C-alpha positions as CSV (number, residue, x, y, z in Angstrom):
1,M,-23.7,-165.4,159.2
2,N,-27.2,-166.2,158.2
3,D,-28.6,-163.6,156.2
4,N,-31.9,-164.2,157.9
5,Q,-30.2,-162.8,161.0
6,V,-29.2,-159.3,159.4
7,P,-33.0,-157.9,159.2
8,T,-33.2,-159.0,163.0
9,R,-30.4,-157.4,164.2
10,R,-30.9,-154.5,162.3
11,A,-34.5,-154.3,163.8
12,L,-33.1,-154.8,167.0
13,Q,-30.8,-151.9,166.7
14,A,-33.4,-149.6,165.4
15,D,-35.8,-150.4,168.1
16,A,-32.9,-149.4,170.8
17,T,-32.3,-146.2,168.9
18,R,-35.9,-145.3,168.9
19,T,-36.4,-146.1,172.6
20,E,-33.2,-143.9,173.4
21,I,-34.6,-141.2,171.6
22,V,-37.7,-141.2,173.2
23,S,-36.5,-141.7,176.7
24,A,-34.1,-138.5,176.0
25,A,-37.1,-136.6,174.6
26,G,-39.2,-137.2,177.6
27,R,-36.5,-136.1,180.1
28,L,-35.9,-133.1,178.5
29,M,-39.6,-132.3,177.6
30,V,-40.7,-133.2,181.4
31,H,-37.8,-131.0,182.6
32,N,-37.9,-128.0,180.4
33,G,-41.1,-128.1,178.6
34,Y,-42.3,-128.9,174.8
35,V,-41.5,-125.6,173.5
36,A,-38.2,-125.2,175.0
37,T,-36.9,-128.7,173.8
38,S,-35.8,-128.6,170.2
39,I,-35.1,-131.7,168.0
40,A,-31.7,-130.6,168.2
41,D,-31.6,-130.9,172.0
42,I,-33.1,-134.2,171.6
43,A,-30.5,-135.4,169.3
44,A,-27.7,-134.2,171.5
45,E,-29.3,-136.0,174.3
46,A,-29.7,-139.3,172.9
47,G,-26.4,-139.2,171.0
48,V,-27.7,-139.5,167.5
49,A,-28.0,-137.1,164.3
50,V,-31.0,-135.0,163.7
51,Q,-31.8,-136.9,160.8
52,T,-31.9,-140.2,162.6
53,I,-34.8,-138.8,164.9
54,Y,-36.9,-137.9,161.6
55,N,-36.2,-141.4,160.6
56,S,-36.8,-143.2,163.5
57,V,-39.7,-141.5,165.5
58,G,-40.8,-138.4,163.0
59,S,-41.7,-134.8,163.9
60,K,-41.7,-133.4,167.5
61,A,-45.7,-134.2,167.9
62,E,-44.8,-137.8,166.8
63,I,-42.1,-137.6,169.5
64,L,-44.3,-136.7,172.2
65,A,-47.0,-139.3,171.2
66,A,-44.5,-142.1,171.3
67,I,-43.4,-140.4,174.8
68,L,-47.0,-140.7,176.3
69,E,-47.4,-144.4,174.8
70,R,-44.2,-145.3,176.1
71,V,-45.0,-144.0,179.8
72,A,-48.6,-145.5,179.7
73,A,-47.3,-149.0,178.7
74,Q,-45.5,-149.0,181.9
75,S,-48.5,-150.1,183.7
76,D,-50.0,-153.5,183.2
77,A,-52.9,-152.1,181.1
78,P,-52.2,-149.3,178.8
79,D,-55.6,-149.1,177.2
80,L,-59.0,-150.5,177.9
81,V,-59.1,-152.4,174.6
82,S,-55.8,-154.2,175.6
83,A,-56.1,-158.1,176.1
84,S,-55.2,-157.7,179.6
85,M,-57.8,-155.3,180.6
86,R,-60.4,-157.1,178.7
87,D,-59.4,-160.2,180.6
88,K,-59.8,-158.5,183.9
89,I,-63.2,-157.2,182.8
90,D,-64.4,-160.6,181.4
91,G,-63.3,-162.4,184.3
92,A,-65.3,-159.9,187.0
93,R,-68.0,-161.6,189.1
94,N,-70.0,-158.5,189.0
95,A,-70.6,-154.8,188.1
96,S,-69.1,-153.8,191.4
97,E,-65.9,-155.5,190.4
98,I,-65.6,-154.1,187.3
99,I,-65.8,-150.7,188.7
100,R,-63.1,-151.5,191.2
101,I,-60.8,-152.9,188.2
102,L,-61.8,-149.6,186.3
103,A,-60.5,-147.3,189.2
104,A,-57.6,-149.1,189.9
105,W,-56.8,-148.8,186.0
106,C,-57.5,-145.3,185.8
107,S,-55.3,-144.3,189.0
108,V,-52.5,-146.1,187.7
109,V,-52.3,-144.6,184.3
110,N,-53.2,-141.2,185.3
111,E,-50.3,-141.4,187.9
112,R,-47.9,-142.8,185.3
113,T,-48.9,-140.2,182.5
114,A,-49.4,-136.9,184.4
115,G,-46.0,-135.6,184.0
116,V,-46.3,-136.1,180.0
117,L,-49.8,-135.0,179.7
118,R,-48.8,-131.7,181.1
119,V,-46.2,-131.3,178.4
120,V,-49.1,-132.2,176.0
121,N,-51.5,-129.8,177.4
122,E,-48.6,-127.2,176.9
123,A,-47.9,-128.3,173.5
124,A,-51.4,-128.5,172.2
125,V,-51.7,-124.8,172.7
126,V,-48.6,-124.2,170.1
127,D,-48.5,-127.1,168.0
128,P,-51.9,-127.9,165.8
129,D,-50.4,-131.5,165.6
130,V,-50.2,-132.1,169.1
131,A,-53.7,-130.6,169.6
132,K,-55.1,-133.3,166.9
133,F,-53.4,-135.6,169.0
134,A,-54.9,-134.9,172.3
135,R,-58.3,-134.7,170.7
136,R,-57.7,-138.3,169.4
137,Q,-56.7,-139.5,172.7
138,D,-59.8,-138.1,174.2
139,V,-61.7,-140.0,171.6
140,T,-60.0,-143.0,172.0
141,R,-60.6,-143.2,176.0
142,L,-64.3,-142.4,175.1
143,L,-64.6,-145.5,172.8
144,G,-62.5,-147.7,175.0
145,Y,-65.0,-147.0,178.0
146,S,-68.0,-148.0,175.4
147,E,-66.6,-151.7,176.4
148,V,-66.7,-151.0,179.9
149,A,-70.3,-149.9,179.7
150,A,-71.5,-152.8,177.6
151,A,-69.8,-155.0,180.4
152,L,-71.7,-153.6,182.9
153,R,-74.9,-153.8,181.0
154,V,-74.3,-157.5,180.6
155,R,-74.0,-157.8,184.3
156,R,-77.0,-156.1,184.7
157,G,-75.2,-153.3,186.4
158,L,-75.9,-150.1,184.8
159,R,-78.5,-147.6,186.1
160,A,-82.1,-147.9,184.6
161,G,-82.3,-145.2,182.0
162,L,-78.6,-144.8,181.5
163,S,-77.4,-145.9,177.8
164,D,-74.1,-147.2,177.1
165,H,-73.1,-143.6,175.3
166,E,-74.1,-142.1,178.5
167,S,-72.0,-144.5,180.8
168,A,-69.1,-144.1,178.6
169,A,-69.4,-140.4,178.6
170,A,-69.6,-140.5,182.6
171,I,-66.6,-142.6,182.8
172,W,-64.8,-140.3,180.8
173,A,-65.3,-137.5,182.7
174,I,-64.7,-138.9,186.3
175,G,-61.7,-140.7,185.1
176,H,-60.4,-137.9,183.0
177,P,-56.4,-137.0,183.5
178,Q,-57.3,-133.6,184.3
179,A,-59.4,-134.6,187.4
180,F,-56.4,-136.5,188.6
181,R,-53.9,-133.4,188.0
182,T,-56.5,-131.1,189.8
183,L,-57.0,-133.6,192.8
184,V,-53.8,-135.1,193.3
185,L,-51.3,-132.6,191.8
186,E,-52.5,-129.5,192.7
187,V,-55.4,-129.7,195.6
188,G,-52.8,-132.6,197.3
189,W,-54.9,-135.6,197.7
190,S,-53.1,-138.9,197.9
191,V,-53.0,-141.3,195.1
192,S,-54.8,-143.8,197.4
193,A,-57.6,-141.1,198.3
194,Y,-58.2,-140.5,194.5
195,R,-58.5,-144.1,193.7
196,E,-61.0,-144.6,196.6
197,W,-63.0,-141.2,195.5
198,L,-62.7,-142.6,191.8
199,E,-64.4,-145.8,192.8
200,K,-67.2,-144.6,194.8
201,T,-68.2,-141.7,192.2
202,L,-68.2,-144.4,189.4
203,H,-70.3,-146.5,191.6
204,G,-72.7,-143.7,192.4
205,A,-72.9,-142.5,188.7
206,L,-73.2,-145.7,187.1
207,L,-74.7,-148.6,189.1
């Protein structure tokens, strides 16, 4: 056996263990809630030792962050600075097409992450580390939307008098996951109706 294969095999095994831990934690937290799910519960569900969880993923807050990252990554564009999203925006023919791309992305990601973000909101009340994580997520989204605003300006699509910072803030507010939760999960809109509203509202606010 080639010694060079050993780290690769170990790395693959470590990745598989981490994936199982995150999957198990996701099932438990979405079903039982953040507070009611202990590290021991996650270890039992994943079939690993408690210490393995700390070594592989980290604290409970870090596990929740990994869950959110995993769920978001199931879409084809987990964040706005990804190569996939950047390529789509760069290839857009005009500002209206950028808005359509953005609305579609927000709709997909908000739908995919709705269950986990409910857990994040619950956890942020009782866990300062999760609260910090939630704030970082909001800031990251806002910074990512600055790229979209810049792309709209290049296409000469931004409304006169709107700065890139103001435009990014408008996208952040309109596309915020809380709006999806309220309109779709609580009021009962369909996802397609939400996406249509999102595109119209972004268009009206920015272009």
